[in-house]
N, CA, C and O atoms as a MOPAC input file, in Angstrom:
PM7 MOZYME 1SCF
protein

 N    129.88000 1   253.08400 1    43.43800 1
 C    131.07900 1   252.13100 1    43.49400 1
 C    131.66500 1   251.88200 1    41.97600 1
 O    130.70900 1   251.73800 1    41.21300 1
 N    132.46500 1   251.82000 1    41.54100 1
 C    132.97000 1   251.66000 1    39.99400 1
 C    133.89000 1   250.12700 1    40.27700 1
 O    134.48600 1   249.95800 1    41.34100 1
 N    133.89300 1   249.37400 1    39.47800 1
 C    134.26600 1   248.07900 1    39.16400 1
 C    134.02600 1   247.34400 1    38.14000 1
 O    132.98700 1   247.33900 1    37.48000 1
 N    135.08500 1   246.62900 1    37.95800 1
 C    135.35500 1   245.69900 1    36.45200 1
 C    135.81000 1   246.54500 1    35.58800 1
 O    136.12500 1   247.71000 1    35.82800 1
 N    135.86600 1   245.93500 1    34.44900 1
 C    136.14600 1   246.44000 1    32.89300 1
 C    135.41400 1   247.56100 1    32.52500 1
 O    135.90300 1   248.35100 1    31.71700 1
 N    134.33500 1   247.74000 1    32.99100 1
 C    133.01800 1   248.99400 1    32.51100 1
 C    133.73100 1   250.32900 1    33.48400 1
 O    133.46900 1   251.49600 1    33.19100 1
 N    134.51500 1   250.03200 1    34.48200 1
 C    134.16200 1   251.43300 1    35.45500 1
 C    135.34700 1   252.54600 1    34.33600 1
 O    135.46800 1   253.69600 1    34.75900 1
 N    135.98000 1   252.27300 1    33.29000 1
 C    136.50900 1   253.08600 1    32.49500 1
 C    135.19900 1   253.99500 1    31.96900 1
 O    134.99800 1   255.19900 1    32.12900 1
 N    134.45000 1   253.07300 1    31.34200 1
 C    133.58200 1   254.21600 1    30.98000 1
 C    133.08700 1   254.82700 1    31.67200 1
 O    133.37100 1   256.01100 1    31.48900 1
 N    132.02600 1   254.56400 1    32.93700 1
 C    131.47500 1   254.93400 1    34.06800 1
 C    132.49000 1   256.19700 1    34.43600 1
 O    132.00600 1   257.32800 1    34.40900 1
 N    133.77200 1   256.03700 1    34.75200 1
 C    134.40100 1   257.27900 1    34.91400 1
 C    134.70800 1   258.12000 1    34.22600 1
 O    135.38700 1   259.02700 1    34.70800 1
 N    134.34900 1   258.15900 1    32.87800 1
 C    134.23600 1   259.23500 1    31.48400 1
 C    133.17000 1   259.87600 1    31.97900 1
 O    133.19000 1   261.05100 1    32.34400 1
 N    131.82300 1   258.84800 1    32.02400 1
 C    130.82100 1   259.32400 1    32.12800 1
 C    130.62500 1   260.64100 1    33.89200 1
 O    130.08200 1   261.71200 1    34.16600 1
 N    131.35400 1   259.74000 1    34.48000 1
 C    131.36500 1   260.98300 1    35.82400 1
 C    132.26100 1   262.10200 1    36.14000 1
 O    133.14000 1   261.75300 1    36.92900 1
 N    132.31100 1   263.04800 1    35.86600 1
 C    132.77400 1   264.08600 1    35.87500 1
 C    133.26000 1   264.64600 1    37.43100 1
 O    134.04000 1   265.57800 1    37.62800 1
 N    132.79800 1   264.08200 1    38.13500 1
 C    132.78400 1   264.10300 1    39.78200 1
 C    133.89600 1   264.09000 1    40.49300 1
 O    134.12200 1   262.88000 1    40.50100 1
 N    134.84100 1   264.63000 1    41.15900 1
 C    136.09600 1   264.58500 1    41.70800 1
 C    135.77900 1   263.36100 1    42.51900 1
 O    134.72500 1   263.48800 1    43.14300 1
 N    136.45900 1   262.07900 1    42.70800 1
 C    136.50700 1   261.29400 1    43.62800 1
 C    137.16000 1   261.55100 1    44.67900 1
 O    136.85400 1   260.64100 1    45.45000 1
 N    138.22200 1   262.56100 1    45.44000 1
 C    138.94300 1   262.90100 1    46.21500 1
 C    138.66800 1   262.82400 1    47.41800 1
 O    137.86500 1   263.66400 1    47.82400 1
 N    139.13400 1   261.96200 1    48.27300 1
 C    138.70100 1   261.43800 1    49.61500 1
 C    137.49700 1   260.42100 1    49.91900 1
 O    136.86900 1   260.33300 1    50.97300 1
 N    137.34100 1   259.74800 1    48.86200 1
 C    135.69500 1   258.76300 1    49.00600 1
 C    136.44900 1   257.57000 1    47.87200 1
 O    135.78400 1   256.95300 1    47.04100 1
 N    137.51700 1   257.45900 1    47.99800 1
 C    137.77900 1   256.20200 1    46.91600 1
 C    138.47000 1   255.66300 1    48.19000 1
 O    138.98800 1   256.12100 1    49.20900 1
 N    138.17400 1   254.24700 1    47.52300 1
 C    138.74100 1   252.49000 1    47.90400 1
 C    138.99300 1   252.07800 1    47.31700 1
 O    138.37500 1   252.02500 1    46.25300 1
 N    140.42700 1   251.27300 1    47.60100 1
 C    140.80000 1   250.28900 1    46.75500 1
 C    140.12100 1   249.29300 1    47.16100 1
 O    139.35000 1   249.63100 1    48.05900 1
 N    140.06400 1   248.14800 1    46.88000 1
 C    139.65700 1   246.65500 1    47.38700 1
 C    140.53100 1   245.41100 1    46.18000 1
 O    140.18600 1   245.35900 1    45.00000 1
 N    141.47600 1   244.65400 1    46.66300 1
 C    141.92900 1   243.79100 1    45.81300 1
 C    141.50000 1   242.32200 1    46.37800 1
 O    141.79100 1   242.06700 1    47.54700 1
 N    140.91200 1   241.48000 1    45.69900 1
 C    140.20800 1   240.36700 1    45.71300 1
 C    141.51900 1   239.48700 1    44.51500 1
 O    141.72600 1   239.50600 1    43.30100 1
 N    142.10700 1   238.83100 1    45.65500 1
 C    142.68600 1   237.77800 1    44.81000 1
 C    141.85800 1   235.89500 1    44.57600 1
 O    140.93500 1   235.42500 1    45.24200 1
 N    142.33400 1   235.47900 1    43.85800 1
 C    141.96100 1   233.88700 1    43.55800 1
 C    141.98200 1   233.06600 1    44.65000 1
 O    143.06300 1   232.86900 1    45.20500 1
 N    140.79800 1   232.45600 1    45.13600 1
 C    141.03100 1   231.35700 1    45.97300 1
 C    142.26700 1   230.53800 1    45.69200 1
 O    142.55300 1   230.04000 1    44.60400 1
 N    142.97100 1   230.46100 1    46.82000 1
 C    144.26700 1   229.38400 1    46.94700 1
 C    144.12300 1   227.57600 1    47.22400 1
 O    143.47400 1   227.13100 1    48.17100 1
 N    144.66500 1   226.91500 1    46.47500 1
 C    144.52300 1   225.44900 1    46.23200 1
 C    143.74900 1   225.22700 1    47.84600 1
 O    142.56000 1   224.91100 1    47.87100 1
 N    144.45500 1   225.40200 1    49.03300 1
 C    144.28900 1   225.02400 1    50.96700 1
 C    142.55200 1   226.07000 1    50.35100 1
 O    141.70100 1   225.29600 1    49.91200 1
 N    142.33300 1   226.85500 1    50.34300 1
 C    140.77000 1   227.77300 1    50.33300 1
 C    140.30000 1   226.81700 1    49.65800 1
 O    139.55700 1   226.23700 1    50.45000 1
 N    140.25800 1   226.14600 1    48.42600 1
 C    139.92300 1   225.44500 1    47.74900 1
 C    139.16700 1   224.52900 1    48.14100 1
 O    137.94800 1   224.35600 1    48.12500 1
 N    140.27100 1   223.80600 1    48.59200 1
 C    140.18200 1   221.96300 1    49.50600 1
 C    139.44000 1   222.33200 1    50.75600 1
 O    138.92000 1   221.33400 1    51.25600 1
 N    139.20800 1   223.50000 1    51.46200 1
 C    138.62200 1   223.48000 1    52.40100 1
 C    137.34400 1   223.85700 1    52.02900 1
 O    136.49600 1   223.42200 1    52.80900 1
 N    136.89700 1   224.52800 1    51.08800 1
 C    135.85700 1   225.02400 1    50.51900 1
 C    134.80400 1   223.63900 1    49.86000 1
 O    133.59500 1   223.43600 1    49.97200 1
 N    135.93700 1   222.84000 1    49.13200 1
 C    134.98100 1   221.12000 1    48.96600 1
 C    134.93400 1   220.67700 1    49.40900 1
 O    134.00900 1   219.97800 1    48.99500 1
 N    135.46100 1   220.03300 1    50.83500 1
 C    135.11800 1   219.46200 1    51.97700 1
 C    134.34600 1   220.02600 1    52.92300 1
 O    134.09500 1   219.51200 1    54.01300 1
 N    134.00900 1   220.94200 1    52.58500 1
 C    132.99000 1   221.58100 1    53.88800 1
 C    133.89200 1   222.04900 1    55.11600 1
 O    133.44800 1   222.01300 1    56.26400 1
 N    135.20900 1   222.49800 1    54.81400 1
 C    135.96600 1   222.88000 1    55.84700 1
 C    136.10000 1   221.81900 1    57.00800 1
 O    136.28500 1   222.27400 1    58.13700 1
 N    135.99800 1   219.92300 1    56.78500 1
 C    135.98000 1   219.36700 1    57.56100 1
 C    137.35800 1   219.08900 1    57.83300 1
 O    137.60900 1   218.18900 1    58.63500 1
 N    138.24200 1   219.69100 1    57.31700 1
 C    139.77700 1   219.47000 1    57.21200 1
 C    140.78100 1   220.21600 1    57.75200 1
 O    141.97100 1   219.98000 1    57.95800 1
 N    139.66900 1   221.71400 1    58.05600 1
 C    140.57200 1   222.65600 1    57.94600 1
 C    141.69200 1   223.02400 1    59.13900 1
 O    142.27400 1   224.10000 1    59.00100 1
 N    141.88800 1   222.54400 1    59.81400 1
 C    143.09400 1   222.25200 1    60.50500 1
 C    143.73900 1   221.01800 1    60.16800 1
 O    144.52500 1   220.56600 1    61.00000 1
 N    143.60700 1   220.57300 1    59.41200 1
 C    144.25800 1   219.12000 1    59.33400 1
 C    144.31500 1   218.45000 1    57.68200 1
 O    144.09900 1   217.28500 1    57.34800 1
 N    144.74200 1   219.81300 1    56.68300 1
 C    145.05900 1   219.79200 1    55.27700 1
 C    145.78300 1   218.87900 1    55.01900 1
 O    145.56900 1   218.26200 1    53.97600 1
 N    146.75400 1   218.53500 1    55.78300 1
 C    148.11700 1   217.73300 1    55.25100 1
 C    147.94200 1   216.44200 1    55.41800 1
 O    148.56300 1   215.66700 1    54.69000 1
 N    146.93000 1   215.88700 1    56.55700 1
 C    146.61000 1   214.72000 1    57.03900 1
 C    145.81600 1   214.54000 1    56.01700 1
 O    146.35900 1   213.70100 1    55.29900 1
 N    144.43200 1   215.00700 1    55.38700 1
 C    143.81100 1   214.75800 1    54.28400 1
 C    144.37900 1   214.52500 1    53.08600 1
 O    144.10700 1   213.56000 1    52.37100 1
 N    145.32000 1   215.54800 1    52.78900 1
 C    146.87300 1   215.22300 1    51.37000 1
 C    146.72400 1   213.85100 1    51.49400 1
 O    146.03000 1   213.24900 1    50.67500 1
 N    147.39500 1   213.14900 1    52.59500 1
 C    148.22400 1   212.16700 1    53.02600 1
 C    147.12600 1   210.39600 1    52.81500 1
 O    147.39700 1   209.42700 1    52.10500 1
 N    145.97700 1   210.60200 1    53.71100 1
 C    144.82100 1   209.78100 1    53.42100 1
 C    144.11600 1   209.81800 1    52.13200 1
 O    144.08600 1   208.90400 1    51.30800 1
 N    143.63300 1   210.80500 1    52.05700 1
 C    142.63300 1   210.72300 1    50.01900 1
 C    143.48200 1   211.55600 1    49.27500 1
 O    143.51200 1   212.73200 1    48.91100 1
 N    144.42500 1   210.14500 1    49.13700 1
 C    145.48200 1   210.88200 1    47.99500 1
 C    144.42700 1   211.04900 1    46.30000 1
 O    144.61000 1   212.03700 1    45.59000 1
 N    143.70300 1   210.27300 1    46.01500 1
 C    142.52700 1   210.44400 1    44.76200 1
 C    141.96300 1   211.68600 1    44.88500 1
 O    142.02300 1   212.62700 1    44.09400 1
 N    141.35400 1   211.60100 1    46.05300 1
 C    140.36700 1   212.72200 1    46.26100 1
 C    141.46900 1   213.97400 1    46.05900 1
 O    141.14700 1   214.86000 1    45.26700 1
 N    142.56900 1   214.05700 1    46.64900 1
 C    143.50800 1   215.45800 1    46.19500 1
 C    144.10400 1   215.12500 1    44.88500 1
 O    144.92200 1   215.99200 1    44.57800 1
 N    144.00800 1   214.25100 1    44.05500 1
 C    144.42300 1   214.73400 1    42.82600 1
 C    143.04200 1   215.28900 1    42.42700 1
 O    143.06500 1   216.41500 1    41.93000 1
 N    142.03200 1   214.78600 1    42.53800 1
 C    140.60100 1   214.93100 1    41.54300 1
 C    140.22600 1   216.79400 1    41.61500 1
 O    139.73200 1   217.61300 1    40.84000 1
 N    140.83500 1   216.81700 1    43.11600 1
 C    140.71600 1   218.49600 1    43.49800 1
 C    141.64500 1   219.35100 1    43.22400 1
 O    141.50100 1   220.56900 1    43.32900 1
 N    142.77000 1   218.72500 1    42.81500 1
 C    144.22100 1   219.39300 1    42.23500 1
 C    143.55300 1   219.49800 1    40.82500 1
 O    143.18700 1   220.62600 1    40.49500 1
 N    143.36400 1   218.55500 1    40.02800 1
 C    143.18300 1   218.53500 1    38.44400 1
 C    141.96900 1   219.62000 1    38.40000 1
 O    142.02100 1   220.52000 1    37.56200 1
 N    140.87400 1   219.52800 1    39.30900 1
 C    139.51800 1   220.69500 1    39.03300 1
 C    140.08000 1   222.06700 1    39.01900 1
 O    139.64900 1   222.90700 1    38.22900 1
 N    141.22400 1   222.37800 1    40.04100 1
 C    141.56200 1   223.71000 1    40.37600 1
 C    142.55900 1   224.14900 1    39.12500 1
 O    142.62400 1   225.24700 1    38.57100 1
 N    143.34100 1   222.89700 1    38.84600 1
 C    144.41500 1   223.04500 1    37.36300 1
 C    143.49300 1   223.66000 1    36.02300 1
 O    143.88300 1   224.37100 1    35.09700 1
 N    142.32000 1   223.17900 1    36.25700 1
 C    141.75800 1   223.13100 1    35.02600 1
 C    140.59300 1   224.35600 1    35.12200 1
 O    140.12600 1   224.83400 1    34.08800 1
 N    140.22900 1   224.75100 1    36.27000 1
 C    139.48400 1   225.93600 1    35.93300 1
 C    139.78300 1   226.96500 1    37.12100 1
 O    138.82500 1   227.68100 1    37.41300 1
 N    141.05900 1   227.17000 1    37.91400 1
 C    141.21400 1   228.08000 1    38.82300 1
 C    140.44100 1   228.38500 1    39.87700 1
 O    139.44600 1   227.79100 1    40.29100 1
 N    140.96700 1   229.35400 1    40.28200 1
 C    140.05900 1   229.61000 1    41.69200 1
 C    139.55100 1   230.73600 1    42.33700 1
 O    139.49200 1   231.24400 1    43.45600 1
 N    139.02500 1   231.02200 1    40.56200 1
 C    137.59300 1   232.20400 1    40.65200 1
 C    136.56100 1   232.20200 1    41.42200 1
 O    135.44700 1   232.09300 1    40.91100 1
 N    136.69800 1   232.31200 1    42.68400 1
 C    135.21200 1   232.05500 1    43.63500 1
 C    133.60700 1   231.45600 1    42.61100 1
 O    133.00700 1   230.39100 1    42.76200 1
 N    133.33200 1   232.44400 1    41.74400 1
 C    132.34700 1   232.06500 1    41.43600 1
 C    132.38900 1   230.62500 1    40.67500 1
 O    131.39300 1   229.91000 1    40.78700 1
 N    133.26400 1   230.26600 1    40.06700 1
 C    133.69800 1   229.04900 1    39.60200 1
 C    133.97400 1   228.23000 1    40.35900 1
 O    133.70100 1   227.14900 1    39.83600 1
 N    134.47100 1   228.06300 1    41.56400 1
 C    134.29100 1   227.11100 1    42.44500 1
 C    133.17000 1   226.84900 1    42.88200 1
 O    132.79700 1   225.68900 1    43.05800 1
 N    132.24700 1   228.17200 1    43.19700 1
 C    130.88700 1   227.56500 1    43.73500 1
 C    130.45500 1   226.66700 1    42.79900 1
 O    129.82400 1   225.69800 1    43.22000 1
 N    130.66000 1   226.77200 1    41.57700 1
 C    129.62100 1   225.82100 1    40.77400 1
 C    129.44600 1   224.91800 1    40.57100 1
 O    129.79100 1   224.95500 1    39.39000 1
 N    129.07500 1   223.69500 1    40.76600 1
 C    128.63100 1   222.25100 1    40.38200 1
 C    129.07200 1   221.60400 1    39.12800 1
 O    129.97600 1   220.78000 1    38.98900 1
 N    128.30800 1   222.09500 1    38.26700 1
 C    128.36500 1   221.71100 1    37.09900 1
 C    129.53100 1   222.05900 1    35.84700 1
 O    129.77100 1   223.24800 1    35.63700 1
 N    130.28200 1   220.95000 1    34.98400 1
 C    131.34300 1   221.63800 1    34.51400 1
 C    130.97300 1   222.21000 1    33.65600 1
 O    131.60500 1   223.25500 1    33.50200 1
 N    129.73700 1   221.95000 1    32.53000 1
 C    129.38400 1   222.63500 1    31.70200 1
 C    128.99100 1   223.80000 1    32.19700 1
 O    129.27700 1   224.62400 1    31.32800 1
 N    128.38400 1   224.46800 1    33.30900 1
 C    128.70500 1   225.64700 1    33.66600 1
 C    129.87300 1   226.50900 1    33.72900 1
 O    130.06500 1   227.52300 1    33.05900 1
 N    130.60800 1   226.01100 1    34.57900 1
 C    132.13200 1   226.38100 1    34.67900 1
 C    132.86500 1   226.37900 1    33.76200 1
 O    133.90100 1   226.98800 1    34.02900 1
 N    132.82600 1   225.83800 1    32.43000 1
 C    133.23700 1   226.47300 1    30.71000 1
 C    132.68500 1   227.34000 1    30.30600 1
 O    133.28600 1   228.02700 1    29.48100 1
 N    131.11500 1   227.77100 1    30.73300 1
 C    130.45900 1   229.08700 1    30.25100 1
 C    130.87800 1   230.16800 1    31.09200 1
 O    131.23500 1   231.23000 1    30.57900 1
 N    130.86800 1   229.94400 1    32.77700 1
 C    131.85900 1   231.05800 1    33.11500 1
 C    133.17000 1   231.14500 1    32.35700 1
 O    133.19800 1   231.94100 1    31.41800 1
 N    134.01200 1   230.60100 1    32.56600 1
 C    135.38700 1   230.79200 1    32.09200 1
 C    135.34800 1   231.28800 1    30.73600 1
 O    136.15800 1   232.11600 1    30.31600 1
 N    134.74300 1   230.96600 1    30.28800 1
 C    135.09900 1   231.74600 1    28.71000 1
 C    134.16200 1   232.80300 1    28.96900 1
 O    134.52900 1   233.61600 1    28.12100 1
 N    133.23300 1   233.32100 1    29.54700 1
 C    132.51300 1   234.81500 1    29.91200 1
 C    133.57800 1   235.32400 1    30.43100 1
 O    133.64100 1   236.35100 1    29.75500 1
 N    134.78400 1   235.38700 1    31.38500 1
 C    135.95500 1   235.55700 1    32.22900 1
 C    136.65300 1   236.04700 1    30.76500 1
 O    136.76700 1   237.22200 1    30.41500 1
 N    137.05900 1   234.95400 1    30.05300 1
 C    137.96900 1   235.38400 1    28.51900 1
 C    137.53800 1   236.30300 1    27.72200 1
 O    138.33500 1   237.06300 1    27.17200 1
 N    136.36800 1   236.37600 1    27.54900 1
 C    136.02400 1   237.15900 1    26.60500 1
 C    135.85000 1   238.40700 1    27.06000 1
 O    135.63800 1   239.23500 1    26.17400 1
 N    135.87500 1   238.82200 1    28.20700 1
 C    135.90400 1   240.01500 1    28.34100 1
 C    137.31800 1   240.62600 1    28.78700 1
 O    137.54700 1   241.83400 1    28.72100 1
 N    138.47700 1   239.44500 1    29.36200 1
 C    139.43200 1   240.51900 1    29.02300 1
 C    140.21800 1   240.66500 1    27.79200 1
 O    140.97800 1   241.62300 1    27.65500 1

């Protein structure tokens, strides 16, 4: 399996053909609805619009967090802001 930014280096070292053995998987960031479902333990999974209407302050807090930290799965599962910032810095340094 070759993944991430290091995959080009690995490809250069491996001269074997990958014909017929290659699979591509595209992993998209978590969208806002998935983010809210995760943060509310899927309590409102089928009623997110109701949650947005009733829990306006909580919705604003979640939106602020999502806009500041994005939808990277590793970052949304982290609870500590300081750790989220470290993770974001790691992502931006690699890119």
